[in-house]
LOKEGU-245382 format. One record per residue (C-alpha): residue number from 1; x, y, z; residue in three letters. Coordinates in Angstrom, 1 decimal, padded with zeros to 4 digits, always signed. Layout:
BEGIN
- NUM | X | Y | Z | Ala
...
% end
This chain:
BEGIN
- 1 | -014.7 | -026.8 | +013.3 | Met
- 2 | -014.6 | -023.5 | +011.2 | Gly
- 3 | -010.8 | -024.1 | +010.6 | Lys
- 4 | -008.8 | -026.6 | +008.4 | Ser
- 5 | -005.3 | -027.7 | +007.6 | Ala
- 6 | -004.5 | -029.8 | +004.6 | Leu
- 7 | -001.1 | -032.2 | +004.7 | Phe
- 8 | +000.0 | -033.0 | +001.2 | Val
- 9 | +002.1 | -036.2 | +002.0 | Asn
- 10 | +004.8 | -038.2 | +000.0 | Tyr
- 11 | +005.0 | -040.8 | +002.1 | Gly
- 12 | +007.0 | -039.4 | +005.0 | Thr
- 13 | +006.9 | -037.7 | +008.5 | Ser
- 14 | +004.0 | -035.9 | +007.9 | Ile
- 15 | +001.6 | -038.5 | +007.7 | Leu
- 16 | +002.2 | -039.6 | +011.1 | Arg
- 17 | +001.5 | -036.0 | +012.7 | Val
- 18 | -000.5 | -035.6 | +016.0 | Gln
- 19 | -003.7 | -034.8 | +014.8 | Ser
- 20 | -005.3 | -034.6 | +018.1 | Glu
- 21 | -002.8 | -031.9 | +018.8 | Thr
- 22 | -004.1 | -029.7 | +016.0 | Phe
- 23 | -007.7 | -030.9 | +016.8 | Ile
- 24 | -007.5 | -029.9 | +020.5 | Arg
- 25 | -006.9 | -026.1 | +018.9 | Glu
- 26 | -009.9 | -026.3 | +017.1 | Gly
- 27 | -007.8 | -027.1 | +013.4 | Ile
- 28 | -009.3 | -030.2 | +011.6 | Glu
- 29 | -006.8 | -032.2 | +010.1 | Val
- 30 | -007.3 | -033.4 | +006.2 | Ile
- 31 | -004.8 | -036.0 | +004.6 | His
- 32 | -003.8 | -036.2 | +001.3 | Ala
- 33 | -001.3 | -039.2 | +000.2 | Ser
- 34 | +000.0 | -036.8 | -003.2 | Asp
- 35 | -000.8 | -033.3 | -005.0 | Ala
- 36 | -003.7 | -034.8 | -007.3 | Met
- 37 | -005.8 | -035.9 | -004.0 | Gln
- 38 | -005.1 | -032.7 | -002.6 | Ala
- 39 | -006.3 | -030.9 | -005.7 | Leu
- 40 | -009.4 | -032.8 | -006.0 | Ala
- 41 | -009.8 | -032.1 | -002.3 | Leu
- 42 | -009.2 | -028.6 | -002.7 | Met
- 43 | -012.0 | -028.2 | -005.7 | Arg
- 44 | -014.5 | -030.3 | -003.0 | Arg
- 45 | -013.6 | -027.8 | -000.3 | Gln
- 46 | -012.3 | -024.6 | +001.1 | Thr
- 47 | -009.3 | -025.2 | +003.4 | Val
- 48 | -007.1 | -022.8 | +005.4 | Asp
- 49 | -003.4 | -023.7 | +005.2 | Val
- 50 | -001.9 | -026.2 | +003.1 | Val
- 51 | +001.5 | -027.8 | +004.7 | Ile
- 52 | +003.1 | -029.4 | +001.6 | Ile
- 53 | +006.8 | -032.4 | +002.2 | Glu
- 54 | +008.8 | -031.0 | -000.9 | Leu
- 55 | +011.8 | -033.3 | -000.5 | Ser
- 56 | +010.1 | -036.1 | -001.8 | Thr
- 57 | +008.3 | -034.7 | -004.2 | Ala
- 58 | +011.3 | -034.2 | -006.6 | Gly
- 59 | +010.4 | -031.1 | -009.5 | Gly
- 60 | +006.5 | -032.1 | -009.0 | Asn
- 61 | +006.7 | -029.9 | -005.9 | Gly
- 62 | +007.1 | -026.4 | -006.8 | Leu
- 63 | +004.4 | -027.4 | -009.6 | Asp
- 64 | +002.1 | -028.7 | -007.2 | Ser
- 65 | +002.2 | -024.9 | -005.3 | Ile
- 66 | +001.3 | -023.5 | -008.8 | His
- 67 | -001.9 | -025.8 | -009.2 | Lys
- 68 | -002.9 | -025.5 | -005.3 | Phe
- 69 | -002.5 | -021.4 | -006.2 | Arg
- 70 | -004.7 | -022.0 | -009.3 | Arg
- 71 | -007.7 | -023.6 | -006.8 | Ile
- 72 | -007.2 | -021.1 | -004.3 | Gln
- 73 | -004.9 | -018.2 | -005.3 | Ala
- 74 | -004.5 | -017.1 | -001.3 | Glu
- 75 | -004.2 | -020.1 | +000.6 | Ile
- 76 | -001.0 | -019.8 | +002.9 | Pro
- 77 | +001.2 | -022.7 | +001.9 | Ile
- 78 | +004.2 | -024.3 | +004.7 | Ile
- 79 | +007.0 | -026.0 | +002.7 | Val
- 80 | +008.6 | -028.6 | +005.1 | Cys
- 81 | +012.0 | -029.5 | +003.3 | Gln
- 82 | +014.9 | -031.4 | +004.5 | Ser
- 83 | +016.9 | -030.0 | +001.6 | Glu
- 84 | +019.4 | -027.6 | +003.3 | Ser
- 85 | +021.2 | -026.1 | +000.1 | Ser
- 86 | +020.4 | -022.6 | -000.3 | Ser
- 87 | +019.5 | -022.6 | -003.7 | Glu
- 88 | +016.6 | -024.7 | -003.2 | Thr
- 89 | +015.6 | -022.9 | -000.2 | Ile
- 90 | +015.3 | -019.4 | -002.3 | Ala
- 91 | +013.5 | -021.3 | -004.9 | Glu
- 92 | +011.2 | -022.6 | -002.5 | Val
- 93 | +010.7 | -019.4 | -001.1 | Leu
- 94 | +010.1 | -017.3 | -004.3 | Asp
- 95 | +007.4 | -019.3 | -005.0 | Glu
- 96 | +005.3 | -017.3 | -002.9 | Asp
- 97 | +005.0 | -020.0 | +000.3 | Val
- 98 | +004.2 | -018.7 | +003.9 | Phe
- 99 | +006.7 | -020.5 | +005.7 | Glu
- 100 | +010.0 | -022.8 | +005.0 | Phe
- 101 | +009.8 | -025.5 | +008.0 | Val
- 102 | +013.0 | -027.8 | +007.9 | Pro
- 103 | +013.1 | -031.6 | +008.5 | Leu
- 104 | +012.8 | -033.5 | +010.7 | Pro
- 105 | +009.6 | -031.4 | +011.8 | Val
- 106 | +009.5 | -029.7 | +015.0 | Asp
- 107 | +005.4 | -030.1 | +015.6 | Phe
- 108 | +005.0 | -027.4 | +018.2 | Lys
- 109 | +006.8 | -024.8 | +016.1 | Ser
- 110 | +004.7 | -026.1 | +013.2 | Leu
- 111 | +001.4 | -025.6 | +015.2 | Leu
- 112 | +002.4 | -022.5 | +015.6 | Arg
- 113 | +003.3 | -021.6 | +012.3 | Lys
- 114 | -000.5 | -022.7 | +011.2 | Val
- 115 | -001.9 | -020.8 | +013.6 | Lys
- 116 | -000.4 | -017.9 | +012.3 | His
- 117 | -000.7 | -018.7 | +008.6 | Ala
- 118 | -004.7 | -019.0 | +009.3 | Ile
- 119 | -004.9 | -015.9 | +011.4 | Glu
- 120 | -003.4 | -014.1 | +008.7 | Arg
- 121 | -005.4 | -015.7 | +006.2 | Asn
- 122 | -008.8 | -014.7 | +008.2 | Arg
- 123 | -007.3 | -011.2 | +008.4 | Leu
- 124 | -006.8 | -010.5 | +004.9 | Leu
- 125 | -010.1 | -011.8 | +004.3 | Ser
- 126 | -011.5 | -009.1 | +007.0 | Glu
- 127 | -009.4 | -006.4 | +005.5 | Val
- 128 | -010.7 | -007.3 | +001.7 | Arg
- 129 | -014.2 | -007.4 | +002.9 | Arg
- 130 | -014.2 | -004.0 | +005.0 | Leu
- 131 | -012.8 | -002.4 | +002.0 | Thr
- 132 | -015.3 | -003.3 | +000.0 | Arg
- 133 | -018.3 | -002.2 | +002.7 | Leu
- 134 | -016.1 | +001.0 | +002.5 | Asp
- 135 | -016.5 | +001.5 | -001.1 | Arg
- 136 | -020.3 | +000.5 | -001.4 | Ser
- 137 | -020.7 | +002.7 | +001.8 | Ser
- 138 | -019.4 | +005.3 | -000.5 | Ala
- 139 | -022.5 | +005.5 | -002.7 | Asn
- 140 | -025.0 | +005.7 | +000.6 | Thr
- 141 | -023.3 | +007.6 | +003.2 | Ser
- 142 | -024.2 | +010.9 | +003.6 | Pro
- 143 | -020.9 | +012.5 | +003.9 | Gln
- 144 | -017.4 | +011.1 | +003.9 | His
- 145 | -016.6 | +010.6 | +007.6 | Ser
- 146 | -014.0 | +008.4 | +009.7 | Ser
- 147 | -016.7 | +007.8 | +012.7 | Arg
- 148 | -019.3 | +004.8 | +012.8 | Arg
- 149 | -021.0 | +006.8 | +014.8 | Asp
- 150 | -021.3 | +010.2 | +016.7 | Gly
- 151 | -018.6 | +009.6 | +019.3 | Ser
- 152 | -016.2 | +006.4 | +018.8 | Glu
- 153 | -013.4 | +006.9 | +015.6 | Pro
- 154 | -014.0 | +004.3 | +013.0 | Ala
- 155 | -010.2 | +005.1 | +011.5 | Leu
- 156 | -006.9 | +004.2 | +013.8 | Asp
- 157 | -004.8 | +007.1 | +013.2 | Pro
- 158 | -001.4 | +004.8 | +012.9 | Ala
- 159 | -003.4 | +002.4 | +010.0 | Thr
- 160 | -002.0 | +003.3 | +006.8 | Pro
- 161 | -004.9 | +004.7 | +004.6 | Ser
- 162 | -005.1 | +005.4 | +000.5 | Leu
- 163 | -007.8 | +008.5 | +001.1 | Val
- 164 | -009.9 | +009.3 | -002.3 | Gly
- 165 | -012.5 | +008.1 | -004.9 | Glu
- 166 | -010.6 | +009.2 | -008.0 | Ser
- 167 | -010.3 | +006.5 | -010.6 | Glu
- 168 | -006.1 | +007.2 | -009.9 | Ala
- 169 | -006.5 | +006.3 | -006.3 | Ile
- 170 | -009.1 | +003.4 | -006.7 | Gln
- 171 | -006.7 | +001.9 | -009.5 | Gln
- 172 | -003.6 | +002.3 | -007.0 | Val
- 173 | -006.1 | +000.2 | -004.5 | Arg
- 174 | -006.6 | -002.4 | -006.8 | Arg
- 175 | -002.9 | -002.7 | -007.8 | Leu
- 176 | -002.2 | -003.2 | -003.9 | Val
- 177 | -004.8 | -005.6 | -003.5 | Glu
- 178 | -002.9 | -007.9 | -006.2 | Glu
- 179 | +000.4 | -007.8 | -004.8 | Val
- 180 | +000.1 | -007.3 | -001.2 | Ala
- 181 | +000.0 | -011.3 | -000.9 | Pro
- 182 | +002.2 | -012.6 | -002.6 | Ser
- 183 | +006.3 | -011.6 | -002.1 | Asp
- 184 | +007.1 | -010.0 | -005.3 | Leu
- 185 | +009.0 | -007.0 | -005.0 | Thr
- 186 | +007.3 | -004.1 | -005.4 | Val
- 187 | +008.7 | -000.6 | -006.8 | Leu
- 188 | +006.6 | +002.7 | -005.6 | Leu
- 189 | +007.2 | +005.3 | -008.3 | Arg
- 190 | +005.8 | +009.1 | -007.9 | Gly
- 191 | +006.5 | +012.9 | -007.1 | Glu
- 192 | +007.5 | +013.4 | -003.4 | Thr
- 193 | +005.1 | +013.7 | -000.7 | Gly
- 194 | +002.4 | +011.5 | -003.2 | Thr
- 195 | +002.4 | +008.6 | -000.4 | Gly
- 196 | +005.0 | +006.3 | -001.3 | Lys
- 197 | +005.6 | +005.5 | +002.3 | Asp
- 198 | +002.1 | +005.0 | +003.4 | Val
- 199 | +001.5 | +002.7 | +000.4 | Leu
- 200 | +004.5 | +000.6 | +001.3 | Ala
- 201 | +003.2 | +000.2 | +005.2 | Arg
- 202 | -000.5 | -000.7 | +003.7 | Leu
- 203 | +001.3 | -003.4 | +001.7 | Ile
- 204 | +002.9 | -004.7 | +004.5 | His
- 205 | +000.5 | -004.8 | +006.6 | Thr
- 206 | -002.3 | -006.8 | +004.6 | Ile
- 207 | +000.3 | -009.3 | +003.3 | Ser
- 208 | +001.0 | -012.4 | +004.9 | Cys
- 209 | +003.4 | -010.7 | +006.8 | Arg
- 210 | +002.0 | -007.7 | +008.1 | Gly
- 211 | +000.4 | -009.3 | +011.5 | Glu
- 212 | +003.5 | -009.6 | +013.8 | Ser
- 213 | +006.6 | -009.4 | +011.3 | Arg
- 214 | +008.5 | -005.9 | +011.3 | Pro
- 215 | +008.5 | -003.7 | +008.9 | Phe
- 216 | +011.9 | -002.3 | +008.5 | Ile
- 217 | +012.3 | +001.2 | +006.5 | Lys
- 218 | +015.9 | +002.8 | +005.6 | Ile
- 219 | +016.1 | +006.3 | +003.5 | Ser
- 220 | +018.7 | +005.9 | +001.2 | Cys
- 221 | +019.7 | +009.7 | +000.9 | Pro
- 222 | +020.0 | +010.6 | +004.8 | Thr
- 223 | +022.7 | +007.6 | +005.7 | Val
- 224 | +025.9 | +008.8 | +004.4 | Pro
- 225 | +027.7 | +006.5 | +001.7 | Glu
- 226 | +030.0 | +005.0 | +003.8 | Gln
- 227 | +027.6 | +003.8 | +006.4 | Leu
- 228 | +024.7 | +002.7 | +004.4 | Leu
- 229 | +026.3 | -000.7 | +003.8 | Glu
- 230 | +026.9 | -001.3 | +007.5 | Ser
- 231 | +023.3 | -000.3 | +008.2 | Glu
- 232 | +021.5 | -002.3 | +005.5 | Leu
- 233 | +023.9 | -005.6 | +006.2 | Phe
- 234 | +025.4 | -005.6 | +009.3 | Gly
- 235 | +029.3 | -005.6 | +010.5 | His
- 236 | +031.1 | -008.0 | +012.5 | Glu
- 237 | +033.7 | -006.2 | +015.2 | Ala
- 238 | +036.2 | -004.9 | +013.8 | Gly
- 239 | +035.0 | -004.6 | +010.1 | Ala
- 240 | +036.3 | -001.1 | +010.1 | Phe
- 241 | +037.5 | +001.7 | +012.6 | Thr
- 242 | +034.9 | +001.8 | +015.4 | Gly
- 243 | +033.4 | -001.1 | +014.7 | Ala
- 244 | +034.1 | -002.4 | +018.3 | Asn
- 245 | +031.3 | -005.3 | +018.5 | Thr
- 246 | +029.1 | -007.1 | +015.9 | Arg
- 247 | +025.8 | -005.3 | +014.7 | Lys
- 248 | +023.2 | -007.0 | +013.1 | Pro
- 249 | +021.7 | -004.9 | +009.5 | Gly
- 250 | +018.5 | -003.7 | +008.5 | Arg
- 251 | +018.3 | -006.8 | +006.5 | Leu
- 252 | +018.6 | -009.1 | +009.8 | Glu
- 253 | +016.6 | -007.3 | +011.9 | Leu
- 254 | +013.6 | -007.4 | +009.4 | Ala
- 255 | +013.5 | -011.3 | +009.4 | Ala
- 256 | +010.2 | -012.2 | +008.0 | Gly
- 257 | +009.1 | -009.0 | +007.5 | Gly
- 258 | +009.3 | -006.1 | +005.1 | Thr
- 259 | +012.6 | -003.9 | +004.3 | Val
- 260 | +011.1 | -000.9 | +002.4 | Phe
- 261 | +014.5 | +001.2 | +000.5 | Leu
- 262 | +013.2 | +004.7 | +000.2 | Asp
- 263 | +014.8 | +007.0 | -002.4 | Glu
- 264 | +016.1 | +003.5 | -004.0 | Ile
- 265 | +018.0 | +006.0 | -006.8 | Gly
- 266 | +020.3 | +007.4 | -004.2 | Glu
- 267 | +021.9 | +004.3 | -003.3 | Met
- 268 | +026.1 | +004.1 | -003.9 | Pro
- 269 | +026.9 | +001.9 | -006.9 | Pro
- 270 | +028.8 | -000.1 | -004.4 | Thr
- 271 | +025.7 | -000.9 | -002.3 | Val
- 272 | +023.9 | -001.6 | -005.5 | Gln
- 273 | +025.8 | -004.8 | -006.1 | Ser
- 274 | +025.8 | -006.2 | -002.5 | Lys
- 275 | +022.0 | -005.4 | -002.7 | Leu
- 276 | +021.2 | -007.6 | -005.9 | Leu
- 277 | +023.2 | -010.5 | -004.6 | Glu
- 278 | +020.5 | -010.7 | -001.2 | Ala
- 279 | +018.1 | -009.9 | -003.6 | Leu
- 280 | +019.4 | -012.9 | -006.0 | Glu
- 281 | +020.0 | -015.6 | -003.8 | His
- 282 | +018.0 | -014.6 | -000.4 | Arg
- 283 | +021.2 | -014.4 | +001.5 | Gln
- 284 | +024.3 | -012.1 | +002.5 | Phe
- 285 | +027.4 | -011.4 | +004.4 | Thr
- 286 | +028.0 | -008.9 | +006.9 | Arg
- 287 | +030.7 | -006.5 | +006.5 | Leu
- 288 | +034.1 | -008.3 | +007.7 | Gly
- 289 | +032.3 | -011.7 | +007.8 | Gly
- 290 | +032.4 | -014.7 | +006.0 | Asn
- 291 | +029.3 | -016.6 | +006.9 | Ala
- 292 | +026.4 | -016.3 | +004.7 | Pro
- 293 | +023.0 | -015.1 | +006.7 | Ile
- 294 | +019.8 | -016.4 | +005.2 | Lys
- 295 | +017.1 | -014.5 | +005.0 | Ile
- 296 | +013.4 | -014.4 | +004.3 | Asn
- 297 | +012.2 | -011.1 | +003.5 | Thr
- 298 | +009.8 | -009.1 | +001.0 | Arg
- 299 | +011.4 | -006.0 | -000.8 | Phe
- 300 | +009.7 | -002.7 | -001.5 | Ile
- 301 | +011.5 | +000.1 | -003.4 | Ala
- 302 | +010.1 | +003.6 | -004.0 | Ala
- 303 | +011.9 | +006.5 | -005.9 | Thr
- 304 | +011.3 | +009.7 | -007.7 | Asn
- 305 | +014.0 | +009.8 | -009.7 | Ser
- 306 | +013.5 | +008.6 | -013.4 | Pro
- 307 | +015.6 | +005.5 | -012.9 | Leu
- 308 | +015.5 | +004.7 | -016.9 | Glu
- 309 | +017.8 | +007.8 | -017.3 | Glu
- 310 | +020.0 | +006.4 | -014.5 | Met
- 311 | +020.5 | +003.3 | -016.5 | Leu
- 312 | +021.7 | +004.8 | -019.3 | Asp
- 313 | +024.4 | +007.2 | -017.4 | Ser
- 314 | +025.4 | +004.0 | -015.5 | Gly
- 315 | +024.3 | +005.4 | -011.9 | Arg
- 316 | +021.9 | +002.0 | -011.7 | Phe
- 317 | +022.5 | -001.0 | -011.9 | Arg
- 318 | +020.1 | -002.5 | -014.9 | Gln
- 319 | +020.1 | -006.0 | -013.2 | Asp
- 320 | +018.9 | -004.5 | -009.9 | Leu
- 321 | +016.4 | -002.1 | -011.4 | Tyr
- 322 | +014.8 | -005.6 | -013.2 | Phe
- 323 | +015.0 | -007.4 | -009.9 | Arg
- 324 | +013.1 | -004.4 | -008.2 | Leu
- 325 | +010.3 | -003.8 | -010.7 | Asn
- 326 | +008.8 | -007.2 | -010.6 | Gln
- 327 | +005.7 | -005.1 | -009.8 | Phe
- 328 | +005.3 | -001.3 | -010.1 | Ala
- 329 | +002.7 | +000.9 | -008.9 | Ile
- 330 | +002.8 | +004.7 | -009.9 | Gln
- 331 | +001.4 | +007.1 | -007.4 | Leu
- 332 | -000.5 | +010.2 | -009.1 | Pro
- 333 | +000.1 | +013.5 | -007.8 | Pro
- 334 | -002.6 | +015.6 | -006.2 | Leu
- 335 | -002.8 | +018.0 | -009.0 | Arg
- 336 | -004.0 | +014.6 | -011.3 | Glu
- 337 | -006.7 | +013.7 | -008.5 | Arg
- 338 | -007.9 | +016.9 | -007.6 | Val
- 339 | -011.4 | +015.3 | -006.8 | Glu
- 340 | -009.8 | +013.7 | -003.5 | Asp
- 341 | -008.6 | +016.7 | -002.1 | Ile
- 342 | -012.1 | +017.6 | +000.1 | Pro
- 343 | -012.0 | +014.1 | +001.3 | Leu
- 344 | -008.4 | +014.2 | +002.0 | Leu
- 345 | -009.2 | +017.9 | +003.9 | Ile
- 346 | -012.0 | +016.2 | +005.9 | Glu
- 347 | -009.5 | +013.1 | +006.7 | Phe
- 348 | -007.0 | +015.0 | +008.1 | Phe
- 349 | -009.3 | +017.4 | +010.2 | Leu
- 350 | -010.6 | +014.4 | +011.7 | Glu
- 351 | -006.8 | +013.3 | +012.3 | Lys
- 352 | -005.3 | +016.1 | +013.6 | Tyr
- 353 | -008.7 | +017.4 | +015.5 | Gly
- 354 | -008.5 | +014.4 | +017.6 | Arg
- 355 | -004.7 | +014.8 | +018.4 | Leu
- 356 | -005.5 | +018.7 | +019.1 | Tyr
- 357 | -008.6 | +018.3 | +020.6 | Gly
- 358 | -010.2 | +020.5 | +018.1 | Asn
- 359 | -012.6 | +018.0 | +016.6 | Glu
- 360 | -015.3 | +020.5 | +015.6 | Arg
- 361 | -013.0 | +022.7 | +012.9 | Leu
- 362 | -014.3 | +023.2 | +009.6 | Ser
- 363 | -012.7 | +024.9 | +006.9 | Leu
- 364 | -015.0 | +027.7 | +004.8 | Ser
- 365 | -016.3 | +026.9 | +001.4 | Ser
- 366 | -014.0 | +029.7 | -000.4 | Glu
- 367 | -010.8 | +028.5 | +001.5 | Thr
- 368 | -011.5 | +024.6 | +000.4 | Val
- 369 | -012.1 | +026.0 | -003.0 | Ser
- 370 | -008.6 | +027.5 | -002.6 | Asp
- 371 | -007.0 | +024.6 | -001.7 | Tyr
- 372 | -008.3 | +022.8 | -004.7 | Val
- 373 | -006.9 | +025.4 | -007.1 | Gln
- 374 | -003.9 | +025.2 | -005.5 | Cys
- 375 | -001.0 | +023.6 | -007.5 | Ala
- 376 | +000.4 | +021.3 | -003.9 | Trp
- 377 | +003.9 | +021.2 | -005.0 | Arg
- 378 | +004.6 | +018.8 | -002.2 | Gly
- 379 | +001.3 | +016.7 | -002.9 | Asn
- 380 | -000.4 | +015.2 | -000.2 | Val
- 381 | +002.1 | +015.6 | +002.1 | Arg
- 382 | +002.1 | +019.5 | +001.4 | Glu
- 383 | -001.8 | +019.4 | +002.1 | Leu
- 384 | -001.7 | +017.4 | +005.1 | Glu
- 385 | +000.9 | +020.1 | +006.9 | Ser
- 386 | -001.9 | +023.0 | +005.8 | Ala
- 387 | -004.5 | +020.8 | +007.7 | Ile
- 388 | -002.2 | +020.7 | +010.7 | Arg
- 389 | -001.8 | +023.6 | +011.6 | Arg
- 390 | -005.3 | +024.6 | +010.7 | Phe
- 391 | -006.4 | +021.9 | +013.3 | Ala
- 392 | -003.6 | +023.4 | +016.1 | Leu
- 393 | -004.4 | +027.2 | +015.5 | Thr
- 394 | -007.8 | +027.0 | +014.2 | Gly
- 395 | -006.7 | +029.8 | +011.5 | Arg
- 396 | -007.9 | +029.7 | +008.4 | Glu
- 397 | -004.9 | +030.8 | +005.9 | Glu
- 398 | -004.5 | +030.6 | +002.0 | Ser
- 399 | -002.3 | +027.6 | +000.8 | Pro
- 400 | -001.2 | +029.7 | -002.0 | Thr
- 401 | +000.3 | +032.6 | +000.0 | Thr
- 402 | +001.3 | +030.6 | +003.1 | Leu
- 403 | +002.7 | +027.8 | +001.6 | Leu
- 404 | +003.7 | +028.9 | -002.5 | Leu
- 405 | +004.2 | +032.7 | -001.6 | Gly
- 406 | +002.4 | +033.2 | -004.8 | Glu
- 407 | -001.5 | +033.8 | -005.8 | Ala
- 408 | -003.0 | +030.8 | -007.7 | Pro
- 409 | -002.9 | +030.6 | -011.2 | Pro
- 410 | -006.2 | +032.3 | -012.9 | Lys
- 411 | -008.1 | +029.6 | -015.5 | Val
- 412 | -010.0 | +031.1 | -018.3 | Asn
- 413 | -012.5 | +029.4 | -020.1 | Leu
- 414 | -012.1 | +029.5 | -023.9 | Ala
- 415 | -013.6 | +030.1 | -027.1 | Asp
- 416 | -017.3 | +028.1 | -027.3 | Gly
- 417 | -017.5 | +027.2 | -023.8 | Gly
- 418 | -014.7 | +024.6 | -024.3 | Ile
- 419 | -011.6 | +024.6 | -021.2 | Tyr
- 420 | -008.1 | +024.3 | -021.7 | His
- 421 | -006.6 | +021.1 | -020.1 | Ser
- 422 | -007.1 | +022.4 | -016.6 | Ser
- 423 | -011.1 | +022.3 | -017.1 | Glu
- 424 | -011.0 | +019.5 | -014.5 | Lys
- 425 | -009.6 | +021.6 | -011.3 | Met
- 426 | -011.8 | +024.6 | -012.6 | Val
- 427 | -014.8 | +022.4 | -012.4 | Ile
- 428 | -013.6 | +020.7 | -009.0 | Met
- 429 | -013.3 | +023.8 | -007.7 | Ser
- 430 | -016.4 | +025.6 | -009.0 | Ala
- 431 | -018.7 | +022.4 | -007.4 | Leu
- 432 | -016.8 | +022.7 | -004.1 | Thr
- 433 | -017.3 | +026.5 | -003.6 | Ala
- 434 | -020.9 | +025.9 | -004.6 | Ala
- 435 | -021.4 | +023.2 | -002.0 | Arg
- 436 | -021.8 | +020.9 | -004.9 | Trp
- 437 | -025.2 | +023.0 | -006.0 | Asn
- 438 | -024.3 | +022.2 | -009.9 | Arg
- 439 | -027.1 | +025.1 | -010.9 | Arg
- 440 | -025.5 | +027.5 | -009.1 | Gln
- 441 | -021.6 | +026.1 | -010.1 | Ala
- 442 | -022.9 | +026.3 | -013.9 | Ala
- 443 | -023.8 | +030.2 | -013.4 | Arg
- 444 | -020.2 | +031.0 | -011.4 | Lys
- 445 | -018.6 | +029.3 | -014.7 | Leu
- 446 | -020.7 | +030.9 | -017.1 | Gly
- 447 | -021.4 | +027.8 | -018.7 | Ile
- 448 | -025.0 | +025.9 | -019.1 | Ser
- 449 | -026.3 | +023.8 | -017.0 | Tyr
- 450 | -026.7 | +020.7 | -019.5 | Ser
- 451 | -022.9 | +021.7 | -020.4 | Thr
- 452 | -021.5 | +021.3 | -016.7 | Leu
- 453 | -023.9 | +018.0 | -016.5 | Arg
- 454 | -021.8 | +016.6 | -019.1 | Arg
- 455 | -018.6 | +017.7 | -017.9 | Arg
- 456 | -019.7 | +016.1 | -014.3 | Ile
- 457 | -019.9 | +012.7 | -016.4 | Asp
- 458 | -016.8 | +012.8 | -018.3 | Arg
- 459 | -014.8 | +013.2 | -015.0 | Tyr
- 460 | -016.8 | +010.8 | -013.0 | Ser
- 461 | -017.3 | +013.6 | -010.5 | Leu
- 462 | -020.7 | +012.6 | -009.2 | Asn
- 463 | -019.0 | +010.3 | -007.3 | Asp
- 464 | -017.1 | +012.8 | -005.5 | Val
- 465 | -020.8 | +014.3 | -005.0 | Ala
- 466 | -022.2 | +011.0 | -003.5 | Phe
- 467 | -019.2 | +010.6 | -001.0 | Lys
- 468 | -019.8 | +014.7 | +000.2 | Ile
- 469 | -023.4 | +015.1 | +000.0 | Thr
- 470 | -024.8 | +011.5 | +000.0 | Gly
- 471 | -026.9 | +012.2 | -003.7 | Ser
- 472 | -025.5 | +014.0 | -006.6 | Ala
- 473 | -029.3 | +015.2 | -007.5 | Glu
- 474 | -030.0 | +016.6 | -004.2 | Lys
- 475 | -026.9 | +018.7 | -004.2 | Ser
- 476 | -029.0 | +021.0 | -006.9 | Asp
- 477 | -031.6 | +021.8 | -004.2 | Arg
- 478 | -029.6 | +022.7 | -001.1 | Tyr
- 479 | -029.7 | +026.5 | +000.0 | Glu
- 480 | -026.5 | +028.1 | -000.2 | Leu
- 481 | -024.7 | +031.2 | +000.5 | Ser
- 482 | -022.9 | +033.6 | -002.6 | Glu
- 483 | -019.4 | +032.4 | -002.7 | Val
- 484 | -016.6 | +034.5 | -004.4 | Ala
- 485 | -014.9 | +032.5 | -007.3 | Phe
- 486 | -012.9 | +034.1 | -009.9 | Asp
- 487 | -013.1 | +032.9 | -013.4 | Ile
- 488 | -013.1 | +034.8 | -016.1 | Ser
- 489 | -014.4 | +034.2 | -019.6 | Gly
- 490 | -018.2 | +033.2 | -021.0 | Ser
- 491 | -019.5 | +030.2 | -022.6 | Ala
% end
């Protein structure tokens, strides 16, 4: 039938599920009388979702979930549980289950959750398949393009994307793929403008929550301290002056989805304490309220602040830091992945060219070279703003004079043809100016062709050559015009 649901039963109502209802929906129902039988079945065949009743399993129930994960790491697991204590529910939800269903089971509701789980698994598999295809096509495509043919755009502008082929950004992709299917709290670290917001949305999109659950962002520095607690947790009528009606908070509105806490280092200590309670116990109370509100919410936090220093000074709670830092991802600044700048330029030209009706615009190689040399203190966000302005006006402007108000720093060659620490940026800039003709770039740099090739291999710049030209070897045979490139020194 193509889709299958494994029901793991400990001798209660799950065994009597109306299989015909699921079969009519094209879902094969497989029964296992206990966890051992379920594990044996999963070793023989792949299933799309597991439904397990935990109430009669005792302590072995959570252990069973761990064992299921060892066989199929990303299998959606739906837990049916009669225990109503918040501690037990929180323990179950922390085991990375797809959904919690109270007993007695409403089978219509359960069927909807099963269908949702199967579809989520299918979408996640498809996202990974397309990611693998995109990576493999980087070595065969003649140029980086966000179009599958000559007219239809392949990228949805609303879809979060990590653009680049540098080792640094590929490592970020690997970490995202590891953590997205789980419910671990993620801490995103990096300078302003490196793409923490994009990364948070990407994690949500490819997670089990991404298909139909909300993504709620709150920027801690932009909300006044006296209002932040109300924004996060909501309030009851009369909780404070002006609170005339009950208001749900962001955590409540994100039910089943993801809460993104941007610049968490700016959160006041009083709110930190209440957030810690919500993270630890998966429940909170509104301002002025007494009734606990249970949540099944994924938390992602981001910071450009040195939280470790804030721990020492007491400005950030140590226990909250450890709770948020379950899985950390460091986003590299743009200056540490300059080989991605031409790809980012092309991506933003495609995106904003469509938006402003200027799809045929392109930057000259001299301007691209200038962009590669630019320090980009605002990182990808600053580069995006520059390309967006160009897509609107069609006027090429130097990023260093327009955005930074200063000339680009000159990078000199040291004695013996050995570069300073900015060697990678210089080589990348020379290759870009020469349109990836390595012999011409070597002449511009004043070094031998063999020396340049060794430097290209050292920094894996051939990967970028493949992306731009389709072949690192072909780039030597392009007919090129002379391009000005100001580098002093000799090999």
